[in-house]
Biopython code that builds the backbone (N, CA, C, O; Angstrom):
import numpy as np
from Bio.PDB.StructureBuilder import StructureBuilder

atoms = [
    (1, "MET", "N", (7.498, 303.749, -49.637)),
    (1, "MET", "CA", (7.227, 304.883, -48.785)),
    (1, "MET", "C", (8.309, 305.031, -47.708)),
    (1, "MET", "O", (8.735, 306.144, -47.401)),
    (2, "ALA", "N", (8.745, 303.913, -47.142)),
    (2, "ALA", "CA", (9.770, 303.953, -46.101)),
    (2, "ALA", "C", (11.088, 304.492, -46.654)),
    (2, "ALA", "O", (11.811, 305.212, -45.966)),
    (3, "ARG", "N", (11.392, 304.136, -47.903)),
    (3, "ARG", "CA", (12.631, 304.633, -48.518)),
    (3, "ARG", "C", (12.606, 306.150, -48.680)),
    (3, "ARG", "O", (13.610, 306.826, -48.456)),
    (4, "VAL", "N", (11.463, 306.667, -49.066)),
    (4, "VAL", "CA", (11.327, 308.117, -49.229)),
    (4, "VAL", "C", (11.538, 308.810, -47.885)),
    (4, "VAL", "O", (12.201, 309.845, -47.822)),
    (5, "ALA", "N", (10.993, 308.263, -46.836)),
    (5, "ALA", "CA", (11.150, 308.852, -45.506)),
    (5, "ALA", "C", (12.610, 308.820, -45.073)),
    (5, "ALA", "O", (13.103, 309.786, -44.492)),
    (6, "VAL", "N", (13.308, 307.716, -45.351)),
    (6, "VAL", "CA", (14.727, 307.600, -44.996)),
    (6, "VAL", "C", (15.544, 308.630, -45.773)),
    (6, "VAL", "O", (16.426, 309.279, -45.212)),
    (7, "VAL", "N", (15.251, 308.776, -47.056)),
    (7, "VAL", "CA", (15.974, 309.757, -47.881)),
    (7, "VAL", "C", (15.732, 311.172, -47.363)),
    (7, "VAL", "O", (16.670, 311.960, -47.245)),
    (8, "LEU", "N", (14.485, 311.492, -47.056)),
    (8, "LEU", "CA", (14.164, 312.826, -46.555)),
    (8, "LEU", "C", (14.846, 313.093, -45.216)),
    (8, "LEU", "O", (15.361, 314.189, -44.995)),
    (9, "LEU", "N", (14.855, 312.118, -44.333)),
    (9, "LEU", "CA", (15.541, 312.273, -43.051)),
    (9, "LEU", "C", (17.042, 312.438, -43.242)),
    (9, "LEU", "O", (17.671, 313.228, -42.538)),
    (10, "SER", "N", (17.619, 311.709, -44.180)),
    (10, "SER", "CA", (19.052, 311.823, -44.453)),
    (10, "SER", "C", (19.395, 313.211, -44.978)),
    (10, "SER", "O", (20.377, 313.817, -44.548)),
    (11, "VAL", "N", (18.595, 313.707, -45.897)),
    (11, "VAL", "CA", (18.818, 315.047, -46.449)),
    (11, "VAL", "C", (18.686, 316.099, -45.350)),
    (11, "VAL", "O", (19.485, 317.032, -45.283)),
    (12, "ALA", "N", (17.689, 315.952, -44.499)),
    (12, "ALA", "CA", (17.499, 316.895, -43.397)),
    (12, "ALA", "C", (18.678, 316.850, -42.433)),
    (12, "ALA", "O", (19.117, 317.895, -41.952)),
    (13, "ALA", "N", (19.196, 315.666, -42.144)),
    (13, "ALA", "CA", (20.343, 315.537, -41.237)),
    (13, "ALA", "C", (21.577, 316.200, -41.818)),
    (13, "ALA", "O", (22.297, 316.895, -41.100)),
    (14, "VAL", "N", (21.836, 316.001, -43.100)),
    (14, "VAL", "CA", (22.994, 316.632, -43.749)),
    (14, "VAL", "C", (22.836, 318.149, -43.732)),
    (14, "VAL", "O", (23.797, 318.862, -43.446)),
    (15, "ALA", "N", (21.667, 318.642, -44.027)),
    (15, "ALA", "CA", (21.426, 320.084, -44.014)),
    (15, "ALA", "C", (21.652, 320.663, -42.620)),
    (15, "ALA", "O", (22.213, 321.749, -42.479)),
    (16, "LEU", "N", (21.217, 319.942, -41.602)),
    (16, "LEU", "CA", (21.420, 320.400, -40.227)),
    (16, "LEU", "C", (22.905, 320.441, -39.876)),
    (16, "LEU", "O", (23.374, 321.408, -39.277)),
    (17, "ILE", "N", (23.635, 319.412, -40.240)),
    (17, "ILE", "CA", (25.071, 319.367, -39.961)),
    (17, "ILE", "C", (25.783, 320.514, -40.659)),
    (17, "ILE", "O", (26.625, 321.179, -40.055)),
    (18, "LEU", "N", (25.456, 320.754, -41.920)),
    (18, "LEU", "CA", (26.098, 321.843, -42.661)),
    (18, "LEU", "C", (25.757, 323.206, -42.083)),
    (18, "LEU", "O", (26.585, 324.118, -42.107)),
    (19, "SER", "N", (24.551, 323.349, -41.567)),
    (19, "SER", "CA", (24.177, 324.649, -41.002)),
    (19, "SER", "C", (24.828, 324.892, -39.652)),
    (19, "SER", "O", (24.991, 326.046, -39.257)),
    (20, "VAL", "N", (25.207, 323.845, -38.933)),
    (20, "VAL", "CA", (25.827, 323.985, -37.616)),
    (20, "VAL", "C", (27.327, 324.184, -37.737)),
    (20, "VAL", "O", (27.915, 324.847, -36.883)),
    (21, "SER", "N", (27.966, 323.641, -38.756)),
    (21, "SER", "CA", (29.424, 323.702, -38.892)),
    (21, "SER", "C", (29.999, 325.108, -38.864)),
    (21, "SER", "O", (30.981, 325.324, -38.153)),
    (22, "PRO", "N", (29.447, 326.094, -39.600)),
    (22, "PRO", "CA", (30.023, 327.427, -39.532)),
    (22, "PRO", "C", (29.990, 328.027, -38.130)),
    (22, "PRO", "O", (30.917, 328.738, -37.743)),
    (23, "ALA", "N", (28.955, 327.756, -37.380)),
    (23, "ALA", "CA", (28.889, 328.273, -36.015)),
    (23, "ALA", "C", (29.995, 327.670, -35.173)),
    (23, "ALA", "O", (30.615, 328.366, -34.369)),
    (24, "ARG", "N", (30.249, 326.387, -35.347)),
    (24, "ARG", "CA", (31.324, 325.728, -34.610)),
    (24, "ARG", "C", (32.660, 326.362, -34.973)),
    (24, "ARG", "O", (33.489, 326.612, -34.098)),
    (25, "ALA", "N", (32.869, 326.620, -36.257)),
    (25, "ALA", "CA", (34.129, 327.217, -36.700)),
    (25, "ALA", "C", (34.323, 328.592, -36.081)),
    (25, "ALA", "O", (35.425, 328.919, -35.641)),
    (26, "SER", "N", (33.282, 329.393, -36.040)),
    (26, "SER", "CA", (33.427, 330.728, -35.483)),
    (26, "SER", "C", (33.634, 330.675, -33.975)),
    (26, "SER", "O", (34.277, 331.559, -33.408)),
    (27, "ASP", "N", (33.097, 329.649, -33.321)),
    (27, "ASP", "CA", (33.300, 329.496, -31.885)),
    (27, "ASP", "C", (34.693, 328.984, -31.562)),
    (27, "ASP", "O", (35.269, 329.360, -30.541)),
    (28, "GLU", "N", (35.238, 328.133, -32.415)),
    (28, "GLU", "CA", (36.532, 327.522, -32.148)),
    (28, "GLU", "C", (37.698, 328.473, -32.421)),
    (28, "GLU", "O", (38.748, 328.340, -31.793)),
    (29, "GLY", "N", (37.541, 329.418, -33.332)),
    (29, "GLY", "CA", (38.620, 330.353, -33.655)),
    (29, "GLY", "C", (39.145, 331.107, -32.441)),
    (29, "GLY", "O", (40.353, 331.119, -32.208)),
    (30, "PRO", "N", (38.266, 331.739, -31.658)),
    (30, "PRO", "CA", (38.744, 332.445, -30.467)),
    (30, "PRO", "C", (39.413, 331.512, -29.450)),
    (30, "PRO", "O", (40.401, 331.888, -28.821)),
    (31, "THR", "N", (38.883, 330.317, -29.292)),
    (31, "THR", "CA", (39.458, 329.362, -28.341)),
    (31, "THR", "C", (40.849, 328.941, -28.784)),
    (31, "THR", "O", (41.773, 328.881, -27.974)),
    (32, "LEU", "N", (40.997, 328.650, -30.066)),
    (32, "LEU", "CA", (42.307, 328.274, -30.595)),
    (32, "LEU", "C", (43.298, 329.428, -30.480)),
    (32, "LEU", "O", (44.457, 329.229, -30.114)),
    (33, "TYR", "N", (42.829, 330.638, -30.796)),
    (33, "TYR", "CA", (43.706, 331.804, -30.687)),
    (33, "TYR", "C", (44.194, 331.969, -29.249)),
    (33, "TYR", "O", (45.381, 332.189, -29.010)),
    (34, "GLN", "N", (43.272, 331.860, -28.297)),
    (34, "GLN", "CA", (43.649, 332.015, -26.885)),
    (34, "GLN", "C", (44.673, 330.957, -26.479)),
    (34, "GLN", "O", (45.617, 331.253, -25.747)),
    (35, "ALA", "N", (44.489, 329.740, -26.948)),
    (35, "ALA", "CA", (45.370, 328.644, -26.560)),
    (35, "ALA", "C", (46.731, 328.700, -27.243)),
    (35, "ALA", "O", (47.742, 328.329, -26.647)),
    (36, "LYS", "N", (46.761, 329.160, -28.486)),
    (36, "LYS", "CA", (47.987, 329.050, -29.277)),
    (36, "LYS", "C", (48.697, 330.382, -29.545)),
    (36, "LYS", "O", (49.892, 330.388, -29.839)),
    (37, "CYS", "N", (47.985, 331.500, -29.451)),
    (37, "CYS", "CA", (48.553, 332.768, -29.931)),
    (37, "CYS", "C", (48.605, 333.881, -28.889)),
    (37, "CYS", "O", (49.535, 334.688, -28.881)),
    (38, "ALA", "N", (47.607, 333.921, -28.014)),
    (38, "ALA", "CA", (47.431, 335.064, -27.118)),
    (38, "ALA", "C", (48.584, 335.268, -26.149)),
    (38, "ALA", "O", (48.859, 336.403, -25.758)),
    (39, "ALA", "N", (49.262, 334.206, -25.755)),
    (39, "ALA", "CA", (50.365, 334.353, -24.797)),
    (39, "ALA", "C", (51.424, 335.305, -25.326)),
    (39, "ALA", "O", (52.014, 336.061, -24.554)),
    (40, "CYS", "N", (51.671, 335.280, -26.620)),
    (40, "CYS", "CA", (52.682, 336.173, -27.204)),
    (40, "CYS", "C", (52.055, 337.410, -27.856)),
    (40, "CYS", "O", (52.500, 338.534, -27.624)),
    (41, "HIS", "N", (51.031, 337.194, -28.664)),
    (41, "HIS", "CA", (50.450, 338.290, -29.439)),
    (41, "HIS", "C", (49.401, 339.077, -28.669)),
    (41, "HIS", "O", (48.911, 340.094, -29.159)),
    (42, "GLY", "N", (49.049, 338.624, -27.476)),
    (42, "GLY", "CA", (48.077, 339.325, -26.653)),
    (42, "GLY", "C", (46.653, 338.963, -26.984)),
    (42, "GLY", "O", (46.345, 338.536, -28.096)),
    (43, "VAL", "N", (45.795, 339.136, -26.011)),
    (43, "VAL", "CA", (44.376, 338.826, -26.178)),
    (43, "VAL", "C", (43.774, 339.668, -27.299)),
    (43, "VAL", "O", (42.895, 339.210, -28.028)),
    (44, "ASP", "N", (44.255, 340.902, -27.429)),
    (44, "ASP", "CA", (43.726, 341.816, -28.444)),
    (44, "ASP", "C", (44.493, 341.781, -29.753)),
    (44, "ASP", "O", (44.123, 342.477, -30.699)),
    (45, "GLY", "N", (45.567, 340.975, -29.832)),
    (45, "GLY", "CA", (46.354, 340.864, -31.054)),
    (45, "GLY", "C", (47.392, 341.954, -31.230)),
    (45, "GLY", "O", (48.052, 342.013, -32.268)),
    (46, "ALA", "N", (47.551, 342.823, -30.234)),
    (46, "ALA", "CA", (48.472, 343.959, -30.367)),
    (46, "ALA", "C", (49.944, 343.556, -30.345)),
    (46, "ALA", "O", (50.799, 344.338, -30.762)),
    (47, "GLY", "N", (50.254, 342.352, -29.866)),
    (47, "GLY", "CA", (51.638, 341.892, -29.844)),
    (47, "GLY", "C", (52.497, 342.671, -28.877)),
    (47, "GLY", "O", (52.003, 343.406, -28.022)),
    (48, "LYS", "N", (53.795, 342.495, -29.032)),
    (48, "LYS", "CA", (54.789, 343.215, -28.225)),
    (48, "LYS", "C", (55.913, 343.623, -29.164)),
    (48, "LYS", "O", (56.994, 343.035, -29.124)),
    (49, "PRO", "N", (55.674, 344.630, -30.015)),
    (49, "PRO", "CA", (56.667, 345.009, -31.023)),
    (49, "PRO", "C", (58.060, 345.286, -30.452)),
    (49, "PRO", "O", (59.059, 344.973, -31.100)),
    (50, "ALA", "N", (58.140, 345.858, -29.269)),
    (50, "ALA", "CA", (59.455, 346.139, -28.663)),
    (50, "ALA", "C", (60.215, 344.846, -28.385)),
    (50, "ALA", "O", (61.446, 344.845, -28.366)),
    (51, "ALA", "N", (59.501, 343.760, -28.172)),
    (51, "ALA", "CA", (60.126, 342.459, -27.913)),
    (51, "ALA", "C", (60.232, 341.619, -29.193)),
    (51, "ALA", "O", (60.621, 340.452, -29.142)),
    (52, "GLY", "N", (59.890, 342.210, -30.323)),
    (52, "GLY", "CA", (59.963, 341.493, -31.591)),
    (52, "GLY", "C", (58.761, 340.622, -31.901)),
    (52, "GLY", "O", (58.803, 339.804, -32.820)),
    (53, "ILE", "N", (57.695, 340.792, -31.143)),
    (53, "ILE", "CA", (56.463, 340.029, -31.392)),
    (53, "ILE", "C", (55.488, 340.956, -32.101)),
    (53, "ILE", "O", (54.963, 341.889, -31.494)),
    (54, "PRO", "N", (55.244, 340.703, -33.380)),
    (54, "PRO", "CA", (54.449, 341.652, -34.161)),
    (54, "PRO", "C", (52.986, 341.737, -33.747)),
    (54, "PRO", "O", (52.395, 340.781, -33.246)),
    (55, "SER", "N", (52.437, 342.903, -33.973)),
    (55, "SER", "CA", (51.013, 343.124, -33.789)),
    (55, "SER", "C", (50.271, 342.452, -34.930)),
    (55, "SER", "O", (50.652, 342.593, -36.092)),
    (56, "LEU", "N", (49.227, 341.732, -34.607)),
    (56, "LEU", "CA", (48.403, 341.101, -35.636)),
    (56, "LEU", "C", (47.304, 342.037, -36.123)),
    (56, "LEU", "O", (46.559, 341.713, -37.048)),
    (57, "ILE", "N", (47.214, 343.200, -35.487)),
    (57, "ILE", "CA", (46.193, 344.174, -35.887)),
    (57, "ILE", "C", (46.819, 345.377, -36.591)),
    (57, "ILE", "O", (46.146, 346.377, -36.840)),
    (58, "SER", "N", (48.112, 345.274, -36.910)),
    (58, "SER", "CA", (48.811, 346.364, -37.589)),
    (58, "SER", "C", (48.377, 346.447, -39.051)),
    (58, "SER", "O", (47.817, 345.499, -39.601)),
    (59, "ASP", "N", (48.646, 347.589, -39.663)),
    (59, "ASP", "CA", (48.301, 347.765, -41.074)),
    (59, "ASP", "C", (49.027, 346.753, -41.956)),
    (59, "ASP", "O", (48.452, 346.261, -42.927)),
    (60, "ASN", "N", (50.292, 346.432, -41.632)),
    (60, "ASN", "CA", (51.041, 345.459, -42.436)),
    (60, "ASN", "C", (50.387, 344.087, -42.415)),
    (60, "ASN", "O", (50.275, 343.434, -43.452)),
    (61, "VAL", "N", (49.962, 343.654, -41.254)),
    (61, "VAL", "CA", (49.331, 342.334, -41.154)),
    (61, "VAL", "C", (47.945, 342.375, -41.793)),
    (61, "VAL", "O", (47.505, 341.384, -42.376)),
    (62, "LYS", "N", (47.262, 343.497, -41.689)),
    (62, "LYS", "CA", (45.957, 343.617, -42.344)),
    (62, "LYS", "C", (46.098, 343.458, -43.852)),
    (62, "LYS", "O", (45.192, 342.947, -44.512)),
    (63, "LYS", "N", (47.236, 343.896, -44.402)),
    (63, "LYS", "CA", (47.466, 343.807, -45.848)),
    (63, "LYS", "C", (47.853, 342.403, -46.289)),
    (63, "LYS", "O", (47.751, 342.085, -47.474)),
    (64, "ALA", "N", (48.290, 341.564, -45.373)),
    (64, "ALA", "CA", (48.683, 340.193, -45.715)),
    (64, "ALA", "C", (47.466, 339.402, -46.170)),
    (64, "ALA", "O", (46.353, 339.607, -45.685)),
    (65, "THR", "N", (47.699, 338.508, -47.099)),
    (65, "THR", "CA", (46.611, 337.642, -47.557)),
    (65, "THR", "C", (46.352, 336.560, -46.509)),
    (65, "THR", "O", (47.185, 336.312, -45.637)),
    (66, "ASP", "N", (45.203, 335.930, -46.608)),
    (66, "ASP", "CA", (44.905, 334.814, -45.708)),
    (66, "ASP", "C", (45.937, 333.699, -45.894)),
    (66, "ASP", "O", (46.350, 333.064, -44.923)),
    (67, "ALA", "N", (46.349, 333.464, -47.132)),
    (67, "ALA", "CA", (47.358, 332.429, -47.401)),
    (67, "ALA", "C", (48.668, 332.755, -46.695)),
    (67, "ALA", "O", (49.326, 331.859, -46.166)),
    (68, "GLU", "N", (49.050, 334.029, -46.684)),
    (68, "GLU", "CA", (50.285, 334.432, -45.997)),
    (68, "GLU", "C", (50.154, 334.225, -44.490)),
    (68, "GLU", "O", (51.094, 333.766, -43.841)),
    (69, "LEU", "N", (48.994, 334.562, -43.935)),
    (69, "LEU", "CA", (48.787, 334.345, -42.506)),
    (69, "LEU", "C", (48.770, 332.854, -42.181)),
    (69, "LEU", "O", (49.345, 332.426, -41.180)),
    (70, "ASN", "N", (48.117, 332.074, -43.019)),
    (70, "ASN", "CA", (48.125, 330.619, -42.825)),
    (70, "ASN", "C", (49.553, 330.089, -42.808)),
    (70, "ASN", "O", (49.914, 329.295, -41.939)),
    (71, "ASN", "N", (50.364, 330.526, -43.764)),
    (71, "ASN", "CA", (51.757, 330.087, -43.831)),
    (71, "ASN", "C", (52.527, 330.543, -42.602)),
    (71, "ASN", "O", (53.332, 329.790, -42.053)),
    (72, "GLY", "N", (52.284, 331.757, -42.176)),
    (72, "GLY", "CA", (52.970, 332.268, -40.994)),
    (72, "GLY", "C", (52.669, 331.465, -39.750)),
    (72, "GLY", "O", (53.550, 331.230, -38.923)),
    (73, "ILE", "N", (51.422, 331.042, -39.618)),
    (73, "ILE", "CA", (51.032, 330.239, -38.455)),
    (73, "ILE", "C", (51.607, 328.828, -38.562)),
    (73, "ILE", "O", (52.168, 328.303, -37.600)),
    (74, "ALA", "N", (51.465, 328.226, -39.729)),
    (74, "ALA", "CA", (51.868, 326.827, -39.901)),
    (74, "ALA", "C", (53.378, 326.645, -39.964)),
    (74, "ALA", "O", (53.910, 325.659, -39.453)),
    (75, "ASN", "N", (54.075, 327.602, -40.595)),
    (75, "ASN", "CA", (55.491, 327.395, -40.888)),
    (75, "ASN", "C", (56.411, 328.494, -40.370)),
    (75, "ASN", "O", (57.625, 328.429, -40.569)),
    (76, "GLY", "N", (55.863, 329.474, -39.725)),
    (76, "GLY", "CA", (56.690, 330.576, -39.249)),
    (76, "GLY", "C", (56.829, 331.700, -40.253)),
    (76, "GLY", "O", (57.506, 332.691, -39.979)),
    (77, "GLY", "N", (56.203, 331.569, -41.409)),
    (77, "GLY", "CA", (56.228, 332.616, -42.412)),
    (77, "GLY", "C", (57.616, 332.873, -42.951)),
    (77, "GLY", "O", (58.464, 331.981, -42.949)),
    (78, "ALA", "N", (57.853, 334.085, -43.411)),
    (78, "ALA", "CA", (59.134, 334.450, -44.012)),
    (78, "ALA", "C", (60.273, 334.342, -43.011)),
    (78, "ALA", "O", (61.407, 334.043, -43.386)),
    (79, "ASN", "N", (59.976, 334.583, -41.735)),
    (79, "ASN", "CA", (61.021, 334.542, -40.706)),
    (79, "ASN", "C", (61.276, 333.134, -40.173)),
    (79, "ASN", "O", (62.223, 332.917, -39.417)),
    (80, "LYS", "N", (60.444, 332.188, -40.560)),
    (80, "LYS", "CA", (60.573, 330.795, -40.105)),
    (80, "LYS", "C", (60.695, 330.712, -38.592)),
    (80, "LYS", "O", (61.545, 329.996, -38.061)),
    (81, "ARG", "N", (59.845, 331.444, -37.915)),
    (81, "ARG", "CA", (59.868, 331.455, -36.443)),
    (81, "ARG", "C", (59.523, 330.072, -35.908)),
    (81, "ARG", "O", (58.446, 329.538, -36.172)),
    (82, "ALA", "N", (60.442, 329.512, -35.164)),
    (82, "ALA", "CA", (60.258, 328.167, -34.621)),
    (82, "ALA", "C", (59.049, 328.096, -33.699)),
    (82, "ALA", "O", (58.372, 327.069, -33.640)),
    (83, "ALA", "N", (58.776, 329.169, -32.985)),
    (83, "ALA", "CA", (57.649, 329.166, -32.052)),
    (83, "ALA", "C", (56.340, 328.906, -32.786)),
    (83, "ALA", "O", (55.463, 328.211, -32.272)),
    (84, "HIS", "N", (56.210, 329.457, -33.972)),
    (84, "HIS", "CA", (54.964, 329.249, -34.704)),
    (84, "HIS", "C", (54.783, 327.801, -35.093)),
    (84, "HIS", "O", (53.708, 327.237, -34.890)),
    (85, "SER", "N", (55.805, 327.192, -35.643)),
    (85, "SER", "CA", (55.642, 325.805, -36.059)),
    (85, "SER", "C", (55.409, 324.915, -34.835)),
    (85, "SER", "O", (54.684, 323.924, -34.917)),
    (86, "PHE", "N", (56.019, 325.267, -33.704)),
    (86, "PHE", "CA", (55.781, 324.512, -32.473)),
    (86, "PHE", "C", (54.337, 324.688, -32.022)),
    (86, "PHE", "O", (53.671, 323.713, -31.676)),
    (87, "GLN", "N", (53.854, 325.917, -32.023)),
    (87, "GLN", "CA", (52.482, 326.183, -31.593)),
    (87, "GLN", "C", (51.466, 325.561, -32.546)),
    (87, "GLN", "O", (50.408, 325.099, -32.118)),
    (88, "ALA", "N", (51.791, 325.551, -33.841)),
    (88, "ALA", "CA", (50.852, 325.036, -34.837)),
    (88, "ALA", "C", (50.855, 323.514, -34.906)),
    (88, "ALA", "O", (49.977, 322.922, -35.534)),
    (89, "LYS", "N", (51.825, 322.880, -34.273)),
    (89, "LYS", "CA", (51.894, 321.418, -34.311)),
    (89, "LYS", "C", (50.579, 320.837, -33.792)),
    (89, "LYS", "O", (50.093, 321.217, -32.727)),
    (90, "GLY", "N", (50.027, 319.928, -34.551)),
    (90, "GLY", "CA", (48.775, 319.301, -34.158)),
    (90, "GLY", "C", (47.535, 320.037, -34.638)),
    (90, "GLY", "O", (46.425, 319.527, -34.484)),
    (91, "LEU", "N", (47.692, 321.225, -35.217)),
    (91, "LEU", "CA", (46.539, 321.951, -35.748)),
    (91, "LEU", "C", (46.274, 321.505, -37.178)),
    (91, "LEU", "O", (47.200, 321.355, -37.976)),
    (92, "SER", "N", (45.031, 321.301, -37.487)),
    (92, "SER", "CA", (44.650, 320.967, -38.862)),
    (92, "SER", "C", (44.627, 322.249, -39.693)),
    (92, "SER", "O", (44.562, 323.348, -39.141)),
    (93, "PRO", "N", (44.680, 322.110, -41.019)),
    (93, "PRO", "CA", (44.532, 323.301, -41.870)),
    (93, "PRO", "C", (43.239, 324.063, -41.570)),
    (93, "PRO", "O", (43.225, 325.293, -41.623)),
    (94, "ASP", "N", (42.161, 323.353, -41.257)),
    (94, "ASP", "CA", (40.896, 324.024, -40.914)),
    (94, "ASP", "C", (41.034, 324.836, -39.632)),
    (94, "ASP", "O", (40.509, 325.946, -39.545)),
    (95, "GLN", "N", (41.730, 324.303, -38.646)),
    (95, "GLN", "CA", (41.916, 325.033, -37.388)),
    (95, "GLN", "C", (42.775, 326.273, -37.603)),
    (95, "GLN", "O", (42.509, 327.321, -37.016)),
    (96, "ILE", "N", (43.798, 326.161, -38.435)),
    (96, "ILE", "CA", (44.622, 327.338, -38.748)),
    (96, "ILE", "C", (43.776, 328.382, -39.454)),
    (96, "ILE", "O", (43.905, 329.576, -39.183)),
    (97, "HIS", "N", (42.916, 327.942, -40.354)),
    (97, "HIS", "CA", (42.002, 328.868, -41.030)),
    (97, "HIS", "C", (41.077, 329.559, -40.028)),
    (97, "HIS", "O", (40.778, 330.744, -40.177)),
    (98, "MET", "N", (40.623, 328.828, -39.013)),
    (98, "MET", "CA", (39.769, 329.421, -37.976)),
    (98, "MET", "C", (40.522, 330.504, -37.206)),
    (98, "MET", "O", (39.952, 331.539, -36.859)),
    (99, "ILE", "N", (41.802, 330.261, -36.942)),
    (99, "ILE", "CA", (42.614, 331.270, -36.252)),
    (99, "ILE", "C", (42.760, 332.499, -37.130)),
    (99, "ILE", "O", (42.629, 333.623, -36.646)),
    (100, "VAL", "N", (43.029, 332.302, -38.417)),
    (100, "VAL", "CA", (43.143, 333.435, -39.343)),
    (100, "VAL", "C", (41.835, 334.217, -39.374)),
    (100, "VAL", "O", (41.848, 335.448, -39.354)),
    (101, "SER", "N", (40.716, 333.519, -39.422)),
    (101, "SER", "CA", (39.417, 334.205, -39.420)),
    (101, "SER", "C", (39.236, 335.022, -38.150)),
    (101, "SER", "O", (38.707, 336.133, -38.191)),
    (102, "TYR", "N", (39.675, 334.473, -37.022)),
    (102, "TYR", "CA", (39.553, 335.225, -35.773)),
    (102, "TYR", "C", (40.490, 336.433, -35.765)),
    (102, "TYR", "O", (40.122, 337.496, -35.264)),
    (103, "ILE", "N", (41.677, 336.283, -36.305)),
    (103, "ILE", "CA", (42.591, 337.436, -36.414)),
    (103, "ILE", "C", (41.939, 338.537, -37.245)),
    (103, "ILE", "O", (42.049, 339.716, -36.911)),
    (104, "ARG", "N", (41.275, 338.163, -38.307)),
    (104, "ARG", "CA", (40.565, 339.155, -39.124)),
    (104, "ARG", "C", (39.488, 339.853, -38.307)),
    (104, "ARG", "O", (39.262, 341.050, -38.485)),
    (105, "GLU", "N", (38.830, 339.140, -37.427)),
    (105, "GLU", "CA", (37.835, 339.759, -36.551)),
    (105, "GLU", "C", (38.502, 340.753, -35.588)),
    (105, "GLU", "O", (37.980, 341.843, -35.357)),
    (106, "LEU", "N", (39.653, 340.372, -35.033)),
    (106, "LEU", "CA", (40.384, 341.275, -34.142)),
    (106, "LEU", "C", (40.773, 342.559, -34.877)),
    (106, "LEU", "O", (40.766, 343.644, -34.296)),
    (107, "GLN", "N", (41.108, 342.422, -36.139)),
    (107, "GLN", "CA", (41.542, 343.575, -36.935)),
    (107, "GLN", "C", (40.409, 344.568, -37.169)),
    (107, "GLN", "O", (40.669, 345.737, -37.456)),
    (108, "LYS", "N", (39.176, 344.134, -37.054)),
    (108, "LYS", "CA", (38.013, 345.001, -37.267)),
    (108, "LYS", "C", (37.682, 345.852, -36.047)),
    (108, "LYS", "O", (36.962, 346.845, -36.154)),
    (109, "LYS", "N", (38.207, 345.463, -34.889)),
    (109, "LYS", "CA", (37.855, 346.150, -33.646)),
    (109, "LYS", "C", (38.610, 347.446, -33.510)),
    (109, "LYS", "O", (38.438, 348.159, -32.522)),
]
sb = StructureBuilder()
sb.init_structure("model")
sb.init_model(0)
sb.init_chain("A")
sb.init_seg("    ")
for serial, (resi, resn, name, xyz) in enumerate(atoms, 1):
    if name == "N":
        sb.init_residue(resn, " ", resi, " ")
    sb.init_atom(name, np.array(xyz, "f"), 0.0, 1.0, " ", f" {name:<3s}", serial, name[0])
structure = sb.get_structure()
């Protein structure tokens, strides 16, 4: 009987952890964006095109795949922008994905 209770508690704990993780991811995306991206691309993602800093809410960026955005953040993308790789240093692939998800949210506004 005790084993059954331990198994049930373990299953419940795993289910709780899995149900909380997506909320954490959605909460962390905006924080990561503010810390790593907003200084150049702006709080709203509009960028500074006149200064060569692209808008993340432009039609071109909206057409980019998530993989392309991930690469752009992690490696500077096609332009190999050093600032991106510097900013992305220390970010896990999951954190970069959270930033991409938040950029997609900005694009909806």
